[in-house]
PyMOL Python script that loads the backbone (N, CA, C, O; Angstrom):
from pymol import cmd

cmd.read_pdbstr("""\
ATOM      1  N   MET A   1     -17.630  43.634 -27.294  1.00  0.00           N
ATOM      2  CA  MET A   1     -15.850  43.462 -27.861  1.00  0.00           C
ATOM      3  C   MET A   1     -15.387  42.460 -26.727  1.00  0.00           C
ATOM      4  O   MET A   1     -14.976  41.383 -27.159  1.00  0.00           O
ATOM      5  N   ASN A   2     -15.381  42.584 -25.675  1.00  0.00           N
ATOM      6  CA  ASN A   2     -15.270  41.688 -24.341  1.00  0.00           C
ATOM      7  C   ASN A   2     -15.348  40.392 -24.857  1.00  0.00           C
ATOM      8  O   ASN A   2     -14.419  39.639 -25.148  1.00  0.00           O
ATOM      9  N   ARG A   3     -16.908  40.154 -24.965  1.00  0.00           N
ATOM     10  CA  ARG A   3     -17.422  38.872 -25.408  1.00  0.00           C
ATOM     11  C   ARG A   3     -16.959  38.188 -26.453  1.00  0.00           C
ATOM     12  O   ARG A   3     -16.847  36.963 -26.473  1.00  0.00           O
ATOM     13  N   LEU A   4     -16.627  39.060 -27.502  1.00  0.00           N
ATOM     14  CA  LEU A   4     -15.998  38.355 -28.768  1.00  0.00           C
ATOM     15  C   LEU A   4     -14.654  37.937 -28.262  1.00  0.00           C
ATOM     16  O   LEU A   4     -14.721  36.710 -28.186  1.00  0.00           O
ATOM     17  N   ILE A   5     -13.721  38.244 -27.959  1.00  0.00           N
ATOM     18  CA  ILE A   5     -12.761  37.950 -27.448  1.00  0.00           C
ATOM     19  C   ILE A   5     -12.850  36.526 -26.682  1.00  0.00           C
ATOM     20  O   ILE A   5     -12.224  35.520 -27.014  1.00  0.00           O
ATOM     21  N   LEU A   6     -13.809  36.640 -25.522  1.00  0.00           N
ATOM     22  CA  LEU A   6     -13.972  35.364 -24.969  1.00  0.00           C
ATOM     23  C   LEU A   6     -14.349  34.215 -25.403  1.00  0.00           C
ATOM     24  O   LEU A   6     -14.070  33.067 -25.056  1.00  0.00           O
ATOM     25  N   SER A   7     -15.094  34.700 -26.296  1.00  0.00           N
ATOM     26  CA  SER A   7     -15.852  33.303 -26.905  1.00  0.00           C
ATOM     27  C   SER A   7     -14.830  32.972 -28.092  1.00  0.00           C
ATOM     28  O   SER A   7     -14.935  31.820 -28.513  1.00  0.00           O
ATOM     29  N   SER A   8     -14.073  33.596 -28.571  1.00  0.00           N
ATOM     30  CA  SER A   8     -13.201  33.125 -29.498  1.00  0.00           C
ATOM     31  C   SER A   8     -11.997  32.239 -28.857  1.00  0.00           C
ATOM     32  O   SER A   8     -11.621  31.197 -29.392  1.00  0.00           O
ATOM     33  N   VAL A   9     -11.461  32.721 -27.729  1.00  0.00           N
ATOM     34  CA  VAL A   9     -10.527  32.188 -26.680  1.00  0.00           C
ATOM     35  C   VAL A   9     -11.151  30.504 -26.362  1.00  0.00           C
ATOM     36  O   VAL A   9     -10.642  29.383 -26.366  1.00  0.00           O
ATOM     37  N   LEU A  10     -12.363  31.000 -26.130  1.00  0.00           N
ATOM     38  CA  LEU A  10     -13.097  29.360 -25.591  1.00  0.00           C
ATOM     39  C   LEU A  10     -13.207  28.649 -26.807  1.00  0.00           C
ATOM     40  O   LEU A  10     -13.064  27.439 -26.627  1.00  0.00           O
ATOM     41  N   LEU A  11     -13.435  29.012 -28.125  1.00  0.00           N
ATOM     42  CA  LEU A  11     -13.391  28.175 -29.209  1.00  0.00           C
ATOM     43  C   LEU A  11     -12.117  27.658 -29.648  1.00  0.00           C
ATOM     44  O   LEU A  11     -11.930  26.512 -30.055  1.00  0.00           O
ATOM     45  N   LEU A  12     -11.115  28.713 -29.525  1.00  0.00           N
ATOM     46  CA  LEU A  12      -9.880  28.096 -29.794  1.00  0.00           C
ATOM     47  C   LEU A  12      -9.007  26.973 -28.727  1.00  0.00           C
ATOM     48  O   LEU A  12      -8.148  26.185 -29.122  1.00  0.00           O
ATOM     49  N   GLY A  13      -9.488  27.139 -27.235  1.00  0.00           N
ATOM     50  CA  GLY A  13      -8.841  26.132 -26.581  1.00  0.00           C
ATOM     51  C   GLY A  13      -9.928  24.810 -26.829  1.00  0.00           C
ATOM     52  O   GLY A  13      -9.382  23.708 -26.770  1.00  0.00           O
ATOM     53  N   LEU A  14     -11.179  24.815 -27.058  1.00  0.00           N
ATOM     54  CA  LEU A  14     -11.834  23.485 -27.298  1.00  0.00           C
ATOM     55  C   LEU A  14     -11.247  22.907 -28.750  1.00  0.00           C
ATOM     56  O   LEU A  14     -10.922  21.725 -28.865  1.00  0.00           O
ATOM     57  N   GLY A  15     -11.162  23.706 -29.663  1.00  0.00           N
ATOM     58  CA  GLY A  15     -10.439  23.254 -30.782  1.00  0.00           C
ATOM     59  C   GLY A  15      -9.180  22.540 -30.766  1.00  0.00           C
ATOM     60  O   GLY A  15      -9.006  21.484 -31.374  1.00  0.00           O
ATOM     61  N   LEU A  16      -7.984  23.337 -29.810  1.00  0.00           N
ATOM     62  CA  LEU A  16      -7.073  22.453 -29.493  1.00  0.00           C
ATOM     63  C   LEU A  16      -7.060  21.223 -28.707  1.00  0.00           C
ATOM     64  O   LEU A  16      -6.164  20.406 -28.922  1.00  0.00           O
ATOM     65  N   ALA A  17      -8.039  20.974 -27.732  1.00  0.00           N
ATOM     66  CA  ALA A  17      -8.332  19.961 -27.100  1.00  0.00           C
ATOM     67  C   ALA A  17      -8.618  18.798 -27.877  1.00  0.00           C
ATOM     68  O   ALA A  17      -8.187  17.665 -27.664  1.00  0.00           O
ATOM     69  N   GLY A  18      -9.634  19.288 -29.103  1.00  0.00           N
ATOM     70  CA  GLY A  18      -9.992  17.891 -29.786  1.00  0.00           C
ATOM     71  C   GLY A  18      -9.053  17.548 -30.580  1.00  0.00           C
ATOM     72  O   GLY A  18      -9.175  16.375 -30.932  1.00  0.00           O
ATOM     73  N   CYS A  19      -7.947  18.204 -31.119  1.00  0.00           N
ATOM     74  CA  CYS A  19      -7.124  17.609 -31.904  1.00  0.00           C
ATOM     75  C   CYS A  19      -5.894  16.452 -30.941  1.00  0.00           C
ATOM     76  O   CYS A  19      -5.056  15.745 -31.501  1.00  0.00           O
ATOM     77  N   ASP A  20      -6.072  16.527 -29.687  1.00  0.00           N
ATOM     78  CA  ASP A  20      -5.248  15.861 -28.895  1.00  0.00           C
ATOM     79  C   ASP A  20      -5.422  14.206 -29.127  1.00  0.00           C
ATOM     80  O   ASP A  20      -6.302  13.604 -28.513  1.00  0.00           O
ATOM     81  N   LYS A  21      -4.643  13.609 -29.931  1.00  0.00           N
ATOM     82  CA  LYS A  21      -4.992  12.090 -30.423  1.00  0.00           C
ATOM     83  C   LYS A  21      -4.031  11.347 -29.013  1.00  0.00           C
ATOM     84  O   LYS A  21      -3.031  11.837 -28.490  1.00  0.00           O
ATOM     85  N   PRO A  22      -4.712  10.062 -28.656  1.00  0.00           N
ATOM     86  CA  PRO A  22      -3.743   9.363 -27.881  1.00  0.00           C
ATOM     87  C   PRO A  22      -2.552   8.799 -28.981  1.00  0.00           C
ATOM     88  O   PRO A  22      -2.566   8.904 -30.208  1.00  0.00           O
ATOM     89  N   PRO A  23      -1.638   8.236 -28.203  1.00  0.00           N
ATOM     90  CA  PRO A  23      -0.281   7.670 -28.966  1.00  0.00           C
ATOM     91  C   PRO A  23      -0.985   6.429 -29.681  1.00  0.00           C
ATOM     92  O   PRO A  23      -2.118   6.076 -29.353  1.00  0.00           O
ATOM     93  N   THR A  24      -0.273   5.810 -30.644  1.00  0.00           N
ATOM     94  CA  THR A  24      -0.463   4.511 -31.214  1.00  0.00           C
ATOM     95  C   THR A  24       0.554   3.570 -30.752  1.00  0.00           C
ATOM     96  O   THR A  24       1.770   3.753 -30.691  1.00  0.00           O
ATOM     97  N   VAL A  25      -0.093   2.585 -30.449  1.00  0.00           N
ATOM     98  CA  VAL A  25       0.700   1.582 -30.105  1.00  0.00           C
ATOM     99  C   VAL A  25       0.902   0.221 -30.963  1.00  0.00           C
ATOM    100  O   VAL A  25       0.087  -0.691 -30.830  1.00  0.00           O
ATOM    101  N   VAL A  26       1.930   0.110 -31.787  1.00  0.00           N
ATOM    102  CA  VAL A  26       2.082  -0.993 -32.628  1.00  0.00           C
ATOM    103  C   VAL A  26       2.670  -2.151 -32.252  1.00  0.00           C
ATOM    104  O   VAL A  26       3.899  -2.080 -32.257  1.00  0.00           O
ATOM    105  N   ASN A  27       2.227  -3.168 -31.934  1.00  0.00           N
ATOM    106  CA  ASN A  27       2.760  -4.558 -31.766  1.00  0.00           C
ATOM    107  C   ASN A  27       3.308  -5.076 -32.517  1.00  0.00           C
ATOM    108  O   ASN A  27       2.617  -5.506 -33.440  1.00  0.00           O
ATOM    109  N   VAL A  28       4.625  -5.312 -32.578  1.00  0.00           N
ATOM    110  CA  VAL A  28       5.489  -6.213 -33.591  1.00  0.00           C
ATOM    111  C   VAL A  28       5.357  -7.333 -33.195  1.00  0.00           C
ATOM    112  O   VAL A  28       5.474  -7.572 -31.993  1.00  0.00           O
ATOM    113  N   PRO A  29       5.061  -8.370 -34.159  1.00  0.00           N
ATOM    114  CA  PRO A  29       5.070  -9.824 -34.120  1.00  0.00           C
ATOM    115  C   PRO A  29       6.677 -10.394 -33.944  1.00  0.00           C
ATOM    116  O   PRO A  29       7.708 -10.058 -34.525  1.00  0.00           O
ATOM    117  N   ALA A  30       6.422 -11.387 -32.900  1.00  0.00           N
ATOM    118  CA  ALA A  30       7.946 -12.050 -32.692  1.00  0.00           C
ATOM    119  C   ALA A  30       8.354 -12.930 -34.010  1.00  0.00           C
ATOM    120  O   ALA A  30       7.564 -13.546 -34.724  1.00  0.00           O
ATOM    121  N   ALA A  31       9.725 -12.847 -34.160  1.00  0.00           N
ATOM    122  CA  ALA A  31      10.398 -13.725 -35.302  1.00  0.00           C
ATOM    123  C   ALA A  31      10.108 -14.996 -35.223  1.00  0.00           C
ATOM    124  O   ALA A  31      10.395 -15.413 -34.101  1.00  0.00           O
ATOM    125  N   ALA A  32       9.610 -15.909 -35.993  1.00  0.00           N
ATOM    126  CA  ALA A  32       9.313 -17.353 -36.150  1.00  0.00           C
ATOM    127  C   ALA A  32      10.570 -17.819 -36.054  1.00  0.00           C
ATOM    128  O   ALA A  32      11.515 -17.214 -36.559  1.00  0.00           O
ATOM    129  N   PRO A  33      10.731 -19.216 -35.232  1.00  0.00           N
ATOM    130  CA  PRO A  33      11.908 -19.572 -35.125  1.00  0.00           C
ATOM    131  C   PRO A  33      12.302 -20.523 -36.513  1.00  0.00           C
ATOM    132  O   PRO A  33      11.323 -21.013 -37.075  1.00  0.00           O
ATOM    133  N   GLY A  34      13.481 -20.785 -37.034  1.00  0.00           N
ATOM    134  CA  GLY A  34      14.103 -21.302 -38.008  1.00  0.00           C
ATOM    135  C   GLY A  34      13.955 -22.724 -38.106  1.00  0.00           C
ATOM    136  O   GLY A  34      13.494 -23.290 -37.115  1.00  0.00           O
ATOM    137  N   PRO A  35      14.258 -23.412 -39.113  1.00  0.00           N
ATOM    138  CA  PRO A  35      14.430 -24.836 -39.129  1.00  0.00           C
ATOM    139  C   PRO A  35      15.495 -25.305 -38.041  1.00  0.00           C
ATOM    140  O   PRO A  35      16.580 -24.743 -37.891  1.00  0.00           O
ATOM    141  N   ALA A  36      15.031 -26.478 -37.248  1.00  0.00           N
ATOM    142  CA  ALA A  36      15.990 -27.219 -36.302  1.00  0.00           C
ATOM    143  C   ALA A  36      17.321 -27.541 -37.008  1.00  0.00           C
ATOM    144  O   ALA A  36      17.338 -27.795 -38.213  1.00  0.00           O
ATOM    145  N   GLY A  37      18.392 -27.531 -36.283  1.00  0.00           N
ATOM    146  CA  GLY A  37      19.567 -28.007 -36.505  1.00  0.00           C
ATOM    147  C   GLY A  37      19.923 -29.348 -36.219  1.00  0.00           C
ATOM    148  O   GLY A  37      19.138 -29.850 -35.415  1.00  0.00           O
ATOM    149  N   PRO A  38      20.906 -30.172 -36.624  1.00  0.00           N
ATOM    150  CA  PRO A  38      21.151 -31.486 -36.024  1.00  0.00           C
ATOM    151  C   PRO A  38      21.280 -31.782 -34.723  1.00  0.00           C
ATOM    152  O   PRO A  38      21.856 -30.922 -34.057  1.00  0.00           O
ATOM    153  N   GLN A  39      20.909 -32.757 -34.157  1.00  0.00           N
ATOM    154  CA  GLN A  39      20.928 -32.936 -32.870  1.00  0.00           C
ATOM    155  C   GLN A  39      22.275 -33.176 -32.258  1.00  0.00           C
ATOM    156  O   GLN A  39      23.128 -33.885 -32.793  1.00  0.00           O
ATOM    157  N   GLY A  40      22.460 -32.444 -30.910  1.00  0.00           N
ATOM    158  CA  GLY A  40      23.970 -32.513 -30.514  1.00  0.00           C
ATOM    159  C   GLY A  40      24.065 -33.839 -29.851  1.00  0.00           C
ATOM    160  O   GLY A  40      23.081 -34.555 -29.666  1.00  0.00           O
ATOM    161  N   ALA A  41      25.472 -34.195 -29.440  1.00  0.00           N
ATOM    162  CA  ALA A  41      25.863 -35.383 -28.534  1.00  0.00           C
ATOM    163  C   ALA A  41      25.240 -35.315 -27.266  1.00  0.00           C
ATOM    164  O   ALA A  41      25.133 -34.290 -26.593  1.00  0.00           O
ATOM    165  N   THR A  42      24.813 -36.494 -26.950  1.00  0.00           N
ATOM    166  CA  THR A  42      24.298 -36.815 -25.725  1.00  0.00           C
ATOM    167  C   THR A  42      25.425 -36.919 -24.353  1.00  0.00           C
ATOM    168  O   THR A  42      26.434 -37.619 -24.278  1.00  0.00           O
ATOM    169  N   GLY A  43      24.927 -36.081 -23.452  1.00  0.00           N
ATOM    170  CA  GLY A  43      25.813 -36.043 -22.044  1.00  0.00           C
ATOM    171  C   GLY A  43      25.853 -37.228 -21.506  1.00  0.00           C
ATOM    172  O   GLY A  43      24.980 -38.095 -21.545  1.00  0.00           O
ATOM    173  N   GLU A  44      26.995 -37.262 -20.946  1.00  0.00           N
ATOM    174  CA  GLU A  44      27.398 -38.447 -19.929  1.00  0.00           C
ATOM    175  C   GLU A  44      26.529 -38.457 -18.563  1.00  0.00           C
ATOM    176  O   GLU A  44      26.167 -37.496 -17.884  1.00  0.00           O
ATOM    177  N   GLN A  45      26.323 -39.733 -18.386  1.00  0.00           N
ATOM    178  CA  GLN A  45      25.641 -39.999 -17.222  1.00  0.00           C
ATOM    179  C   GLN A  45      26.589 -39.686 -15.900  1.00  0.00           C
ATOM    180  O   GLN A  45      27.807 -39.866 -15.868  1.00  0.00           O
ATOM    181  N   GLY A  46      25.622 -39.083 -14.615  1.00  0.00           N
ATOM    182  CA  GLY A  46      26.690 -38.940 -13.467  1.00  0.00           C
ATOM    183  C   GLY A  46      26.960 -40.318 -12.871  1.00  0.00           C
ATOM    184  O   GLY A  46      26.200 -41.271 -13.044  1.00  0.00           O
ATOM    185  N   SER A  47      28.163 -40.372 -12.111  1.00  0.00           N
ATOM    186  CA  SER A  47      28.466 -41.656 -11.327  1.00  0.00           C
ATOM    187  C   SER A  47      27.632 -41.902 -10.355  1.00  0.00           C
ATOM    188  O   SER A  47      27.143 -40.980  -9.703  1.00  0.00           O
ATOM    189  N   LYS A  48      27.319 -43.330 -10.089  1.00  0.00           N
ATOM    190  CA  LYS A  48      26.460 -43.677  -9.247  1.00  0.00           C
ATOM    191  C   LYS A  48      27.447 -44.007  -8.001  1.00  0.00           C
ATOM    192  O   LYS A  48      28.062 -45.067  -7.881  1.00  0.00           O
ATOM    193  N   GLY A  49      27.487 -42.977  -7.145  1.00  0.00           N
ATOM    194  CA  GLY A  49      28.229 -43.062  -5.670  1.00  0.00           C
ATOM    195  C   GLY A  49      27.268 -43.619  -4.555  1.00  0.00           C
ATOM    196  O   GLY A  49      26.113 -44.007  -4.734  1.00  0.00           O
ATOM    197  N   GLU A  50      27.906 -43.586  -3.468  1.00  0.00           N
ATOM    198  CA  GLU A  50      27.167 -43.751  -2.216  1.00  0.00           C
ATOM    199  C   GLU A  50      26.382 -42.635  -2.250  1.00  0.00           C
ATOM    200  O   GLU A  50      26.584 -41.539  -2.774  1.00  0.00           O
ATOM    201  N   THR A  51      25.135 -43.207  -1.402  1.00  0.00           N
ATOM    202  CA  THR A  51      24.119 -42.386  -1.262  1.00  0.00           C
ATOM    203  C   THR A  51      23.776 -42.575   0.099  1.00  0.00           C
ATOM    204  O   THR A  51      24.159 -43.641   0.581  1.00  0.00           O
ATOM    205  N   GLY A  52      23.051 -41.685   0.953  1.00  0.00           N
ATOM    206  CA  GLY A  52      22.378 -41.522   2.097  1.00  0.00           C
ATOM    207  C   GLY A  52      23.189 -41.456   3.345  1.00  0.00           C
ATOM    208  O   GLY A  52      22.897 -41.842   4.477  1.00  0.00           O
ATOM    209  N   LYS A  53      24.699 -40.657   2.717  1.00  0.00           N
ATOM    210  CA  LYS A  53      25.516 -40.430   4.024  1.00  0.00           C
ATOM    211  C   LYS A  53      25.230 -38.996   4.202  1.00  0.00           C
ATOM    212  O   LYS A  53      24.875 -38.235   3.301  1.00  0.00           O
ATOM    213  N   ALA A  54      25.435 -38.652   5.591  1.00  0.00           N
ATOM    214  CA  ALA A  54      25.070 -37.247   5.870  1.00  0.00           C
ATOM    215  C   ALA A  54      26.536 -36.553   6.010  1.00  0.00           C
ATOM    216  O   ALA A  54      27.520 -37.162   6.431  1.00  0.00           O
ATOM    217  N   ALA A  55      26.541 -35.322   5.636  1.00  0.00           N
ATOM    218  CA  ALA A  55      27.538 -34.439   5.479  1.00  0.00           C
ATOM    219  C   ALA A  55      28.497 -34.264   6.730  1.00  0.00           C
ATOM    220  O   ALA A  55      27.899 -34.356   7.802  1.00  0.00           O
ATOM    221  N   PRO A  56      29.676 -34.062   6.805  1.00  0.00           N
ATOM    222  CA  PRO A  56      30.529 -34.243   7.655  1.00  0.00           C
ATOM    223  C   PRO A  56      30.291 -32.595   8.458  1.00  0.00           C
ATOM    224  O   PRO A  56      30.163 -31.543   7.833  1.00  0.00           O
ATOM    225  N   VAL A  57      30.278 -32.739   9.994  1.00  0.00           N
ATOM    226  CA  VAL A  57      30.008 -31.690  10.785  1.00  0.00           C
ATOM    227  C   VAL A  57      31.307 -31.124  11.290  1.00  0.00           C
ATOM    228  O   VAL A  57      32.168 -31.825  11.822  1.00  0.00           O
ATOM    229  N   ALA A  58      31.395 -30.062  11.135  1.00  0.00           N
ATOM    230  CA  ALA A  58      32.702 -29.281  11.483  1.00  0.00           C
ATOM    231  C   ALA A  58      32.557 -29.038  13.021  1.00  0.00           C
ATOM    232  O   ALA A  58      31.539 -28.639  13.587  1.00  0.00           O
ATOM    233  N   PRO A  59      33.936 -29.395  13.682  1.00  0.00           N
ATOM    234  CA  PRO A  59      33.932 -29.455  15.196  1.00  0.00           C
ATOM    235  C   PRO A  59      33.472 -27.869  15.691  1.00  0.00           C
ATOM    236  O   PRO A  59      33.532 -26.933  14.893  1.00  0.00           O
ATOM    237  N   PRO A  60      33.064 -27.712  16.934  1.00  0.00           N
ATOM    238  CA  PRO A  60      32.524 -26.410  17.501  1.00  0.00           C
ATOM    239  C   PRO A  60      33.996 -25.768  18.068  1.00  0.00           C
ATOM    240  O   PRO A  60      34.872 -26.330  18.725  1.00  0.00           O
ATOM    241  N   GLU A  61      33.928 -24.404  17.569  1.00  0.00           N
ATOM    242  CA  GLU A  61      35.084 -23.771  17.911  1.00  0.00           C
ATOM    243  C   GLU A  61      35.397 -23.475  19.506  1.00  0.00           C
ATOM    244  O   GLU A  61      34.507 -23.076  20.257  1.00  0.00           O
ATOM    245  N   SER A  62      36.348 -23.642  19.816  1.00  0.00           N
ATOM    246  CA  SER A  62      36.723 -23.190  21.458  1.00  0.00           C
ATOM    247  C   SER A  62      36.989 -21.937  21.758  1.00  0.00           C
ATOM    248  O   SER A  62      37.621 -21.191  21.010  1.00  0.00           O
ATOM    249  N   ALA A  63      36.541 -21.621  22.840  1.00  0.00           N
ATOM    250  CA  ALA A  63      36.134 -20.477  23.313  1.00  0.00           C
ATOM    251  C   ALA A  63      37.518 -19.675  23.674  1.00  0.00           C
ATOM    252  O   ALA A  63      38.158 -20.270  24.542  1.00  0.00           O
ATOM    253  N   LYS A  64      37.978 -18.766  23.327  1.00  0.00           N
ATOM    254  CA  LYS A  64      39.504 -18.173  23.595  1.00  0.00           C
ATOM    255  C   LYS A  64      39.354 -16.944  24.617  1.00  0.00           C
ATOM    256  O   LYS A  64      40.350 -16.321  24.984  1.00  0.00           O
TER     257      LYS A  64
END
""", "prot")
cmd.dss("prot")
cmd.show_as("cartoon", "prot")
cmd.util.cbc("prot")
cmd.orient("prot")
């Protein structure tokens, strides 16, 4: 009787372990871009100022 219960418990455990399925991963494709709209206005060019000057240096703080 004990062997019958033990074997049935083992078979039940193996049967439940065999039913465990891995999760299914579904890759959703990215949306395709739509048609291009009209081109926008071009931006203004930057001003051509003086170049090559060093930044001003702050004077050292005096000790109090």
